[in-house]
C-alpha positions as CSV (number, residue, x, y, z in Angstrom):
1,X,-3.4,-56.6,-3.3
2,X,-2.1,-59.9,-2.1
3,X,-1.3,-62.5,-4.7
4,X,-3.9,-65.1,-5.6
5,X,-4.2,-68.0,-3.2
6,X,-6.4,-71.1,-3.2
7,X,-6.9,-71.1,0.6
8,X,-8.0,-67.5,1.6
9,X,-11.7,-67.1,2.5
10,X,-11.9,-63.4,2.1
11,X,-10.3,-60.8,-0.1
12,X,-8.2,-58.0,1.4
13,X,-7.3,-54.8,-0.2
14,X,-4.7,-52.1,0.5
15,X,-5.8,-48.6,1.4
16,X,-6.7,-46.4,-1.6
17,X,-6.8,-49.2,-4.1
18,X,-8.7,-48.1,-7.2
19,X,-9.0,-51.3,-9.2
20,X,-9.2,-55.0,-8.9
21,X,-6.8,-56.2,-11.6
22,X,-7.8,-58.6,-14.3
23,X,-7.7,-62.3,-13.1
24,X,-6.7,-61.1,-9.6
25,X,-8.6,-63.9,-7.8
26,X,-9.2,-66.2,-10.8
27,X,-10.0,-69.7,-9.6
28,X,-9.4,-69.0,-5.9
29,X,-11.3,-70.4,-2.9
30,X,-12.6,-67.0,-1.8
31,X,-15.9,-67.1,0.1
32,X,-16.5,-63.4,0.6
33,X,-15.4,-60.2,-1.1
34,X,-16.1,-56.8,0.3
35,X,-14.6,-54.2,-2.0
36,X,-13.5,-50.8,-0.5
37,X,-15.2,-47.6,-1.5
38,X,-12.0,-46.5,-3.4
39,X,-12.4,-49.2,-6.1
40,X,-13.8,-47.9,-9.4
41,X,-13.0,-50.8,-11.7
42,X,-13.3,-54.6,-11.5
43,X,-11.1,-56.1,-14.1
44,X,-11.8,-58.8,-16.6
45,X,-12.1,-62.3,-15.0
46,X,-11.1,-60.8,-11.6
47,X,-13.2,-63.4,-9.7
48,X,-13.7,-65.8,-12.5
49,X,-14.2,-69.4,-11.3
50,X,-14.4,-68.6,-7.6
51,X,-16.7,-71.5,-7.0
52,X,-17.0,-70.9,-3.3
53,X,-17.8,-67.2,-3.4
54,X,-21.2,-66.7,-1.8
55,X,-21.1,-63.0,-1.0
56,X,-19.8,-59.9,-2.8
57,X,-20.3,-56.3,-1.7
58,X,-19.8,-53.8,-4.6
59,X,-19.5,-50.2,-3.4
60,X,-21.1,-47.2,-5.0
61,X,-17.7,-46.1,-6.3
62,X,-17.5,-48.8,-8.9
63,X,-18.3,-47.7,-12.5
64,X,-17.1,-50.6,-14.6
65,X,-17.3,-54.4,-14.2
66,X,-15.1,-56.2,-16.7
67,X,-15.7,-59.1,-19.0
68,X,-16.3,-62.4,-17.2
69,X,-15.5,-60.6,-13.9
70,X,-17.7,-63.0,-11.8
71,X,-18.2,-65.8,-14.4
72,X,-18.7,-69.3,-13.1
73,X,-19.0,-68.2,-9.4
74,X,-21.4,-71.1,-8.9
75,X,-22.3,-70.4,-5.3
76,X,-23.1,-66.7,-5.7
77,X,-26.8,-66.4,-4.9
78,X,-27.5,-62.6,-5.2
79,X,-25.8,-59.5,-6.3
80,X,-26.7,-55.8,-6.1
81,X,-25.0,-53.5,-8.7
82,X,-24.9,-49.9,-7.5
83,X,-26.3,-47.2,-9.7
84,X,-22.8,-45.9,-10.3
85,X,-22.1,-48.9,-12.6
86,X,-22.3,-47.8,-16.3
87,X,-20.4,-50.6,-17.9
88,X,-21.2,-54.3,-17.4
89,X,-18.8,-56.4,-19.5
90,X,-19.7,-59.4,-21.7
91,X,-20.2,-62.6,-19.6
92,X,-19.8,-60.7,-16.4
93,X,-22.0,-63.2,-14.4
94,X,-22.2,-66.0,-17.0
95,X,-22.5,-69.4,-15.5
96,X,-23.4,-68.2,-12.0
97,X,-25.7,-71.2,-11.6
98,X,-27.0,-70.3,-8.1
99,X,-27.7,-66.6,-8.8
100,X,-31.4,-66.2,-8.1
101,X,-31.7,-62.4,-7.9
102,X,-29.9,-59.5,-9.4
103,X,-30.5,-55.7,-9.2
104,X,-29.2,-53.8,-12.2
105,X,-28.1,-50.2,-12.0
106,X,-30.5,-47.4,-13.0
107,X,-28.1,-45.8,-15.4
108,X,-27.1,-48.9,-17.4
109,X,-27.7,-48.6,-21.2
110,X,-26.6,-52.0,-22.4
111,X,-26.7,-55.6,-21.1
112,X,-23.7,-56.9,-22.9
113,X,-23.3,-60.3,-24.6
114,X,-23.8,-63.3,-22.3
115,X,-23.8,-61.1,-19.2
116,X,-26.1,-63.5,-17.4
117,X,-26.0,-66.6,-19.7
118,X,-26.5,-69.9,-18.0
119,X,-27.7,-68.4,-14.7
120,X,-30.0,-71.4,-14.3
121,X,-31.4,-70.3,-10.9
122,X,-32.5,-66.8,-12.1
123,X,-36.3,-66.7,-12.0
124,X,-37.0,-63.1,-12.9
125,X,-35.2,-59.9,-13.9
126,X,-35.9,-56.3,-13.4
127,X,-34.4,-54.1,-16.1
128,X,-33.9,-50.3,-15.5
129,X,-35.8,-47.8,-17.8
130,X,-32.4,-46.7,-19.3
131,X,-31.7,-50.0,-21.1
132,X,-31.6,-49.6,-24.9
133,X,-29.9,-52.9,-26.0
134,X,-29.9,-56.4,-24.7
135,X,-26.9,-58.1,-26.2
136,X,-26.3,-61.4,-27.9
137,X,-27.1,-64.3,-25.5
138,X,-27.4,-61.9,-22.6
139,X,-29.9,-64.2,-20.7
140,X,-29.6,-67.3,-22.8
141,X,-30.1,-70.7,-21.1
142,X,-31.5,-69.1,-18.0
143,X,-33.7,-72.2,-17.6
144,X,-35.6,-71.0,-14.5
145,X,-36.5,-67.6,-15.8
146,X,-40.3,-67.4,-16.0
147,X,-41.0,-63.8,-17.1
148,X,-39.1,-60.8,-18.5
149,X,-40.4,-57.2,-18.6
150,X,-38.4,-55.2,-21.1
151,X,-38.4,-51.5,-20.3
152,X,-39.8,-48.9,-22.7
153,X,-36.3,-47.7,-23.5
154,X,-35.4,-51.0,-25.1
155,X,-34.8,-50.7,-28.9
156,X,-33.2,-54.0,-29.8
157,X,-32.8,-57.6,-28.7
158,X,-29.6,-59.3,-29.8
159,X,-29.2,-62.7,-31.3
160,X,-30.2,-65.5,-28.9
161,X,-30.9,-62.9,-26.2
162,X,-33.3,-65.3,-24.4
163,X,-32.6,-68.5,-26.2
164,X,-33.2,-71.8,-24.4
165,X,-35.0,-70.1,-21.5
166,X,-37.3,-73.1,-21.3
167,X,-39.4,-71.9,-18.4
168,X,-40.1,-68.4,-19.9
169,X,-43.9,-68.0,-20.1
170,X,-44.3,-64.3,-20.6
171,X,-42.4,-61.4,-22.2
172,X,-43.6,-57.8,-22.1
173,X,-42.4,-56.1,-25.3
174,X,-41.8,-52.4,-25.1
175,X,-43.7,-50.1,-27.5
176,X,-40.6,-48.7,-29.2
177,X,-38.6,-51.9,-29.9
178,X,-37.5,-52.0,-33.5
179,X,-35.3,-55.2,-33.9
180,X,-35.6,-58.7,-32.5
181,X,-32.5,-60.7,-33.4
182,X,-32.1,-64.1,-34.9
183,X,-33.0,-67.0,-32.5
184,X,-33.8,-64.4,-29.8
185,X,-36.3,-66.8,-28.2
186,X,-35.2,-70.0,-29.7
187,X,-36.3,-73.0,-27.6
188,X,-38.5,-71.1,-25.2
189,X,-40.8,-74.0,-25.0
190,X,-43.1,-72.5,-22.3
191,X,-43.8,-69.2,-24.1
192,X,-47.5,-69.1,-24.9
193,X,-48.3,-65.6,-26.1
194,X,-46.4,-62.8,-27.7
195,X,-47.6,-59.4,-29.0
196,X,-45.1,-57.6,-31.2
197,X,-45.7,-53.8,-31.1
198,X,-46.1,-51.9,-34.4
199,X,-42.6,-50.5,-33.9
200,X,-41.0,-53.8,-34.8
201,X,-39.2,-53.5,-38.2
202,X,-37.1,-56.7,-38.2
203,X,-37.8,-60.1,-36.8
204,X,-34.8,-62.2,-37.2
205,X,-34.3,-65.7,-38.5
206,X,-35.6,-68.4,-36.2
207,X,-36.6,-65.7,-33.7
208,X,-39.3,-68.0,-32.1
209,X,-38.1,-71.3,-33.4
210,X,-39.1,-74.3,-31.2
211,X,-41.4,-72.3,-29.1
212,X,-43.8,-75.3,-28.9
213,X,-46.3,-73.7,-26.6
214,X,-46.8,-70.5,-28.6
215,X,-50.5,-70.5,-29.5
216,X,-50.9,-66.8,-30.5
217,X,-48.7,-64.1,-31.9
218,X,-49.4,-60.7,-33.4
219,X,-47.0,-59.5,-36.0
220,X,-47.2,-55.9,-37.2
221,X,-48.0,-55.2,-40.8
222,X,-44.8,-54.4,-42.8
223,X,-42.3,-56.1,-40.5
224,X,-39.5,-58.0,-42.1
225,X,-39.8,-61.6,-40.9
226,X,-36.8,-63.8,-41.2
227,X,-36.8,-67.5,-42.4
228,X,-38.2,-70.0,-39.9
229,X,-39.1,-67.3,-37.5
230,X,-41.9,-69.5,-36.1
231,X,-40.7,-72.9,-37.0
232,X,-41.7,-75.6,-34.6
233,X,-44.4,-73.6,-33.0
């Protein structure tokens, strides 16, 4: 791979390259990145802060996308993650403020912490039926997100998973979810109705704090409800 440069518009890769190294294009002026089908790993912060990057093509050979790999790529509008991807690092697309659509791979088990935090143009998400865990702050501060359908495979929502999603109006909770973390929906001021399935065992502290439009909620009998779970509702 060529060394980083602030003036190149597209990334070039030598034949047979298997990985994009950590911080390889950090802060560069790349506009396009088409990865060859030999690449299996995109390293941590590989494209972090590429504020002119508008297009990235991720081949079906990629299995792992590192922490903050595309964080703060503020002109990136859409991304398709192939089904080969099994690991999506923390903060992988955090701060991609123009990202309006994303397709997650069908085999993904965990949406890691802050993976899509502060993606303020994201209006909806489609999560594959393999997801078991949505990590801490995974979709926090996605202020344009209006709905979220959690797949039946989901067992837990991390702390602040959807906090400050101020346009979120509707959440479909899966029948088997057991744990909703602290401040999971903190400040979701447009959320009007929530039904918690009988599978919920733990509802964390301030889980729905400052959900000022919340008019109705059904809490299962026996669930452990944390302090201030519905404060400000």
